[in-house]
C-alpha positions in Angstrom: 0.0 0.0 0.0 1.6 3.3 -1.2 1.3 5.7 1.7 1.6 9.5 1.8 2.1 11.5 5.0 0.5 14.8 5.7 1.7 17.1 8.6 0.9 20.6 9.6 1.2 23.1 12.5 -0.8 26.3 12.7 1.2 29.0 14.5 4.4 30.9 13.9 5.0 30.4 17.6 5.5 26.7 16.9 8.5 25.2 15.1 9.3 22.9 12.3 10.1 20.3 14.9 6.3 19.8 15.2 6.2 18.6 11.6 9.2 16.4 12.0 7.6 14.7 15.1 4.4 14.1 13.2 6.3 12.6 10.2 8.5 10.4 12.4 5.5 8.8 14.2 3.7 8.3 10.9 6.7 6.6 9.3 6.9 4.3 12.3 3.3 3.2 11.7 4.1 2.7 8.0 7.0 0.4 8.9 4.9 -1.6 11.4 2.2 -2.1 8.8 4.6 -3.0 6.0 3.3 -0.2 3.7 5.6 1.7 1.3 6.4 5.3 2.0 5.7 7.7 -1.0 6.1 11.3 0.1 5.5 13.9 2.8 3.0 16.8 2.2 3.3 19.5 4.8 2.1 23.0 5.7 4.0 25.1 8.2 2.4 27.9 10.3 -1.0 27.7 8.4 -4.3 27.5 10.1 -6.4 24.3 9.7 -9.5 26.5 9.2 -8.6 27.0 5.5 -7.8 24.5 2.7 -5.8 27.1 0.8 -2.5 25.5 1.8 0.1 24.5 -0.8 0.9 21.1 0.8 -2.8 20.2 1.2 -3.6 21.2 -2.4 -0.6 19.2 -3.8 -1.9 16.2 -1.8 -5.3 16.4 -3.5 -3.7 16.9 -6.9 -1.5 13.8 -6.5 -4.4 11.8 -5.1 -6.3 12.5 -8.3 -3.2 11.3 -10.2 -3.3 8.0 -8.3 0.2 8.5 -6.8 -0.7 6.7 -3.5 -3.3 4.5 -1.9 -3.4 5.8 1.7 -3.1 9.3 3.3 -1.7 9.0 6.9 -1.8 11.9 9.4 -1.3 12.3 13.1 -5.0 13.3 13.6 -7.9 14.5 11.6 -7.5 18.1 12.8 -4.1 18.2 11.1 -5.9 17.9 7.8 -8.7 20.4 8.6 -10.7 21.8 11.5 -13.6 22.8 9.4 -16.4 20.2 9.2 -17.3 21.1 5.6 -13.7 20.8 4.5 -13.2 17.5 6.3 -16.3 16.0 4.5 -15.1 17.4 1.2 -11.6 15.9 1.7 -13.1 12.5 2.5 -15.4 12.6 -0.5 -12.5 13.5 -2.9 -10.1 10.9 -1.5 -12.8 8.2 -1.6 -13.6 9.1 -5.2 -9.9 8.7 -6.0 -9.8 5.3 -4.3 -7.5 6.6 -1.5 -8.0 5.6 2.2 -7.7 8.2 4.9 -6.1 6.9 8.1 -4.9 8.8 11.2 -2.9 7.7 14.2 -5.5 9.0 16.6 -8.7 7.8 15.0 -7.7 4.9 12.8 -9.3 4.5 9.4 -11.7 7.4 8.8 -15.3 6.8 7.8 -18.6 8.7 7.7 -19.0 8.5 11.5 -15.6 10.2 12.1 -16.5 12.9 9.6 -19.7 13.7 11.4 -18.4 13.5 15.0 -14.8 14.7 14.7 -15.7 17.4 12.2 -18.3 18.8 14.6 -15.9 18.5 17.5 -13.1 20.4 15.6 -15.6 23.1 14.6 -16.8 23.5 18.1 -13.2 23.6 19.3 -12.4 26.6 17.1 -15.5 28.4 18.1 -14.9 27.7 21.8 -11.3 28.8 21.5 -12.3 32.1 19.9 -14.9 32.7 22.6 -12.4 32.0 25.4 -9.8 34.4 23.9 -12.5 37.1 23.5 -13.7 36.6 27.1 -10.2 36.9 28.4 -9.5 40.1 26.3 -12.8 41.7 27.5 -11.7 41.1 31.1 -8.3 42.8 30.5 -10.0 45.8 28.8 -12.4 46.2 31.7 -9.4 46.2 34.0 -7.9 49.0 31.9 -5.3 47.0 29.9 -5.0 47.2 26.1 -6.0 44.0 24.3 -4.7 45.0 20.9 -2.0 47.1 19.3 -0.6 50.4 20.3 -2.1 53.7 19.1 0.0 56.7 18.0 0.6 58.9 21.0 1.3 56.1 23.5 4.1 53.8 24.4 4.3 50.3 26.0 4.9 50.1 29.7 7.4 47.3 30.5 6.9 46.1 34.1 7.2 42.8 36.0 4.6 41.4 38.4 5.5 39.8 41.8 6.3 36.5 40.0 8.7 38.2 37.6 6.4 37.8 34.6 5.9 40.6 32.1 2.8 42.7 32.6 1.2 43.1 29.2 -1.3 45.7 28.0 -0.2 48.7 30.0 0.3 52.0 28.2 1.7 55.5 28.9 1.3 58.7 27.0 4.3 59.4 24.8 5.2 63.1 25.3 6.5 63.8 21.7 3.8 61.9 19.9 1.0 63.3 22.0 2.1 66.8 21.1 1.8 65.9 17.4 -1.8 64.6 18.1 -2.7 67.9 19.8 -1.2 69.8 16.9 -3.3 67.8 14.4 -6.5 68.5 16.2 -5.8 72.2 16.6 -4.9 72.6 13.0 -7.9 70.7 11.8 -10.3 72.7 14.0 -8.5 75.8 12.7 -9.5 75.0 9.2 -6.5 73.1 7.7 -7.4 70.0 5.7 -6.1 66.5 6.5 -4.1 66.6 3.2 -2.4 69.9 4.1 -1.7 68.6 7.7 -0.1 65.4 6.3 2.0 67.4 3.8 3.3 69.7 6.6 4.2 66.7 8.8 6.1 65.0 6.0 7.9 68.3 5.1 9.0 68.6 8.8 10.3 65.0 8.7 8.0 63.7 11.5 7.5 59.9 11.2 3.9 58.6 10.8 2.4 56.0 13.1 4.1 53.3 11.0 7.4 55.2 10.7 6.6 56.0 7.1 4.9 59.1 5.6 1.7 60.7 6.6 -1.3 60.8 4.4 -4.9 62.1 4.6 -6.4 58.7 5.4 -4.1 58.3 8.4 -5.5 61.5 9.9 -9.1 61.1 8.7 -9.6 57.3 9.3 -12.6 55.3 8.3 -16.0 56.8 9.3 -17.8 53.6 10.3 -14.7 52.0 11.9 -13.9 55.0 14.1 -10.2 54.7 13.4 -7.6 57.4 12.3 -6.1 60.2 14.4 -9.3 62.3 14.4 -11.6 59.5 15.5 -9.5 57.6 18.1 -11.6 57.8 21.3 -8.6 56.7 23.4 -7.4 60.4 23.0 -10.4 61.4 25.3 -9.7 58.6 27.8 -12.1 55.9 26.4 -10.7 52.4 25.6 -13.0 50.7 23.1 -12.8 47.0 22.4 -14.8 44.6 20.2 -15.5 47.3 17.6 -14.7 44.8 14.8 -14.5 41.1 14.5 -12.3 39.0 12.1 -14.0 36.4 9.9 -12.4 34.0 7.4 -13.5 34.2 3.8 -14.4 30.6 2.8 -13.4 31.2 -0.8 -10.0 32.8 -0.3 -9.1 31.7 3.2 -8.1 35.3 4.1 -9.2 36.9 7.3 -11.3 40.1 6.9 -12.7 42.5 9.4 -16.4 43.2 9.9 -17.9 46.0 12.0 -19.8 44.9 15.1 -23.0 46.7 16.2 -22.4 49.3 18.9 -24.3 47.5 21.6 -21.6 44.8 21.8 -18.7 47.3 22.0 -16.8 47.2 25.4 -16.0 50.8 26.6 -13.7 51.4 29.6 -12.8 54.8 31.0 -9.0 55.3 31.2 -8.7 59.0 32.2 -4.9 58.7 32.7 -4.5 58.2 28.9 -6.5 61.3 27.9 -4.6 63.5 25.4 -7.3 65.7 23.9 -9.8 67.9 26.0 -13.5 67.4 25.4 -14.0 70.8 23.8 -11.3 70.3 21.2 -12.6 66.8 20.5 -16.2 67.9 20.1 -15.2 70.7 17.7 -13.3 68.2 15.5 -16.2 65.8 15.4 -18.6 68.5 14.5 -16.4 69.4 11.5 -16.1 65.8 10.4 -19.9 65.3 10.7 -20.5 68.4 8.5 -18.2 67.0 5.8 -19.5 63.5 6.0 -22.9 64.6 4.8 -21.5 65.7 1.4 -22.3 63.2 -1.4 -21.7 64.3 -5.0 -18.4 63.4 -6.7 -16.6 62.9 -3.4 -18.4 59.7 -2.7 -17.1 56.4 -4.0 -17.1 56.3 -7.8 -17.3 53.2 -10.0 -14.0 51.7 -10.9 -12.5 53.2 -14.1 -10.9 51.2 -16.9 -7.3 51.7 -15.8 -7.7 52.3 -12.1 -5.2 50.4 -10.0 -2.7 50.0 -12.9 -1.3 53.6 -12.8 1.9 54.6 -11.1 3.9 57.8 -10.9 7.3 57.6 -12.6 8.8 60.1 -10.2 8.0 58.5 -6.8 6.3 55.2 -7.5 3.0 56.1 -5.8 -0.3 55.4 -7.5 -2.0 57.7 -10.0 -5.6 58.2 -9.0 -8.6 60.5 -9.6 -7.6 63.7 -7.9 -10.6 65.7 -9.2 -13.5 64.9 -11.5 -12.2 63.3 -14.7 -8.5 63.9 -13.9 -5.7 61.6 -12.8 -2.8 62.8 -10.7 -0.1 61.5 -8.4 -1.7 60.6 -5.0 1.5 61.3 -3.1 1.6 64.8 -4.5 -2.0 65.4 -3.5 -2.3 63.4 -0.3 1.2 63.8 1.3 2.9 66.6 -0.6 6.1 64.5 -0.9 6.2 64.3 -4.7 6.9 67.2 -7.1 5.0 65.6 -10.0 1.9 67.9 -10.1 1.0 67.0 -13.7 -2.6 65.8 -14.3 -4.1 64.1 -17.3 -7.7 63.8 -18.3 -9.2 60.3 -18.0 -10.5 60.1 -21.5 -7.2 61.3 -23.0 -5.2 58.7 -20.9 -7.5 55.8 -22.0 -7.4 56.9 -25.6 -3.6 57.1 -25.7 -3.1 53.7 -23.9 -5.6 52.0 -26.2 -3.9 53.4 -29.3 -0.5 52.3 -28.1 -1.7 48.8 -27.2 -3.5 48.3 -30.4 -0.5 49.3 -32.5 1.7 47.1 -30.5 -0.6 44.0 -30.7 -0.9 44.4 -34.4 2.9 44.7 -35.0 4.1 41.9 -37.3 6.7 40.7 -34.9 4.2 40.3 -32.1 1.7 38.7 -34.4 4.3 36.0 -35.3 5.0 35.4 -31.6 1.3 35.1 -30.9 0.9 32.5 -33.6 3.8 30.5 -32.2 2.4 30.6 -28.7 -1.1 29.6 -29.9 0.4 26.4 -31.4 2.4 25.8 -28.2 -0.8 26.1 -26.1 -2.6 23.8 -28.5 0.2 21.2 -28.1 0.1 21.5 -24.3 -3.6 21.0 -24.1 -3.5 17.9 -26.3 -0.7 16.5 -24.1 -2.7 17.1 -21.0 -5.7 15.4 -22.5 -3.5 12.3 -23.5 -2.1 12.1 -19.9 -5.6 12.3 -18.4 -6.8 9.5 -20.6 -3.9 7.3 -19.7 -4.5 7.9 -15.9 -8.2 7.1 -16.1 -7.5 4.0 -18.3 -5.1 2.7 -15.7 -7.6 3.2 -12.9 -10.3 1.4 -15.0 -7.9 -1.5 -15.6 -7.1 -1.8 -11.8 -10.8 -1.7 -11.0 -11.5 -4.4 -13.7 -8.9 -6.7 -12.0 -10.5 -6.3 -8.6 -13.9 -7.0 -10.2 -12.6 -10.2 -11.8 -11.0 -11.4 -8.6 -14.3 -11.0 -6.7 -16.3 -12.7 -9.5 -13.9 -15.6 -9.5 -14.1 -15.9 -5.7 -17.9 -15.9 -5.8 -17.8 -18.5 -8.6 -15.6 -20.7 -6.4 -18.2 -20.6 -3.7 -16.8 -17.9 -1.5 -19.9 -15.6 -1.4 -20.6 -13.1 1.4 -22.8 -10.0 1.7 -19.7 -7.8 2.0 -18.2 -9.2 -1.2 -21.4 -8.5 -3.1 -21.6 -5.0 -1.7 -17.9 -4.4 -2.7 -18.6 -5.7 -6.2 -21.5 -3.3 -6.7 -19.4 -0.4 -5.6 -16.6 -1.4 -8.0 -19.1 -1.7 -10.9 -20.4 1.8 -10.0 -16.8 3.2 -9.9 -16.0 1.6 -13.3 -19.1 3.2 -14.8 -18.1 6.6 -13.4 -14.5 6.3 -14.6 -15.8 5.3 -18.1 -17.9 8.4 -18.1 -14.9 10.5 -17.1 -12.8 9.0 -19.9 -15.5 9.7 -22.5 -15.8 13.3 -21.3 -12.0 13.8 -21.6 -11.9 12.2 -25.0 -14.8 14.3 -26.3 -13.4 17.5 -24.8 -12.0 19.5 -27.7 -8.9 21.7 -27.0 -8.4 25.0 -28.7 -9.4 24.7 -32.3 -6.8 25.6 -35.0 -8.3 28.5 -37.0 -7.6 28.3 -40.7 -6.6 32.0 -40.8 -5.2 32.6 -37.4 -3.6 36.0 -38.2 -6.7 37.5 -39.6 -8.9 36.2 -36.8 -6.4 37.7 -34.2 -6.5 41.0 -36.0 -10.3 41.1 -35.9 -10.2 40.2 -32.2 -8.0 43.2 -31.4 -10.2 45.5 -33.5 -13.3 44.2 -31.7 -11.8 44.8 -28.3 -11.3 48.5 -29.0 -14.8 48.8 -30.5 -16.4 47.0 -27.5 -15.1 49.7 -25.1 -17.6 52.1 -26.8 -20.6 49.8 -26.4 -23.1 49.6 -23.6 -22.0 49.2 -20.0 -22.2 45.4 -19.9 -20.1 44.9 -23.1 -17.7 47.6 -22.0 -17.2 45.9 -18.6 -16.3 42.6 -20.2 -14.0 44.2 -22.7 -12.4 46.1 -19.9 -11.6 42.8 -18.1 -9.8 41.5 -21.1 -7.9 44.7 -21.6 -6.8 44.9 -17.9 -5.5 41.3 -18.2 -3.1 42.5 -20.9 -1.6 45.3 -18.7 0.8 44.8 -15.9 1.4 48.5 -15.0 1.3 52.0 -16.5 4.0 54.5 -15.6 3.3 58.2 -16.0 6.0 60.9 -16.0 6.1 64.6 -16.7 7.0 65.3 -20.3 9.6 67.8 -21.5 7.1 70.5 -22.4 4.6 72.2 -20.1 1.5 70.1 -19.5 3.0 67.0 -21.4 2.7 63.5 -19.9 4.8 60.5 -20.9 3.0 57.2 -20.7 4.7 53.8 -20.6 2.5 50.7 -20.7 4.0 47.4 -19.5 2.0 44.3 -20.4 2.0 40.5 -20.3 1.9 39.5 -24.0 0.9 35.9 -23.3 -2.4 37.1 -22.0 -3.5 38.0 -25.5 -4.1 34.3 -26.2 -7.4 34.8 -24.3 -8.5 37.1 -27.1 -8.7 34.1 -29.5 -9.3 31.1 -27.3 -10.9 32.2 -24.1 -8.2 30.2 -22.2 -5.3 31.4 -20.1 -1.9 31.3 -21.7 1.0 29.7 -19.8 3.6 31.7 -21.7 7.3 32.5 -21.1 7.3 35.6 -23.2 8.0 38.0 -20.4 6.8 41.6 -20.6 6.5 44.1 -23.4 6.7 47.9 -23.1 4.6 50.4 -25.0 5.3 54.1 -25.1 1.9 55.5 -25.9 1.9 57.8 -28.9 5.7 58.1 -28.6 6.9 55.2 -30.7 7.1 51.4 -29.9 9.9 49.3 -28.6 10.6 45.7 -29.8 9.6 42.8 -27.5 12.1 42.4 -24.6 12.1 39.2 -22.6 12.1 39.5 -18.8 11.3 43.3 -18.6 
């Protein structure tokens, strides 16, 4: 029995020795059973609440490729703590004909999936509740349960047992003066952008030791963060304002705002920096501005947003006023001298013209045709390999069926044998259907006039950007896939803007086939309306 080992630990506070211990005990079991060891799949410092782990995903991939017969782990929670994920893993491994065995539970079956999956899910929920309960207790006692706000410093003291007392804060004299300065200037009529620019000009480090910007001072209205909304400055410590949840699709932890009735607020007058009168004046100004809708509210994402960067400082180029792009560092921080702005429609027109001319260049058209044929060859090879893998599994299933049939014919007939025979017949039927699907699945079709078809696709892409909103949105997705970044620099003459477009040429294969291109072409560079450079690998 070919056996693969899976090992995992979840925290950066643990060490690789944990994985080594798991693997050692699993290999001892393999030797005792007389199985053959195949490979170790492992994930270090990754939570079991997500399946987006490289080792775990590789394990599933190799299971589908029939590389082993058994997956062995220390316990079921090493593979996953999520009940749904455990059930999904069991289903996938069973379909691939692979047994799941753990040192703690033995061979896993449906009963383990139901009971252990529920227990692991309850464990995670209970652990989170205990941590939250402990943190609330510390906040009520006046200790911080989170990070450190600007204007404060950590107090390092030991208790009677010599252990470090965590969560105590003191006011930082230098930073607290900056906080008071920000409030006074804001109440005096200076904008957060102007305040940030002045702080950067004076060389004062921001809360993260970088540069100040308007959002650091303003904060997020509903999250009550930022310098102008931090209630710790008036002696109120607020806990449980947000909660962290894990996105089941991406595995990433994201924050959600809790309702105000579950916030935990503790008075800590010794940490007050801002007097009530100054605080109330600042909040009244913020409330007045927060009721302004119009163009200052969130706008729909434009065609090139998120792809633009300033060639002078590297910051993003964003909408700085209606219909105009400019350097965000120049506007928000005052740290960049690039004050040039460019109209959105002019920028899009120049970028489109440069990309179109580059895509239709004869050299690039030749490279596209070569890549198309390479992709066609790769798809056909993948189809052949898939067919061979399924055929091998069908042959193995056939052998097992024949052995059971022979045993029954010889008089060895039990209920379990007949049940197994039915299951094998069903598996063979499913594998035959999978084989038929792979054989009938057509790869990219070879167009009789590939060059002309490609040219029409490029022309259609530009035209689609002038169609209705739905068509424009789809065309925009394709165009954005072609672009890696766009660099904007001041031109030589007054008001001029130099535009350099860097793209992934292999992505243009999607124009013709609708499939991603696994290309090694590197990047190309287009200087919009200022001439074109030949393809350069690796740029």
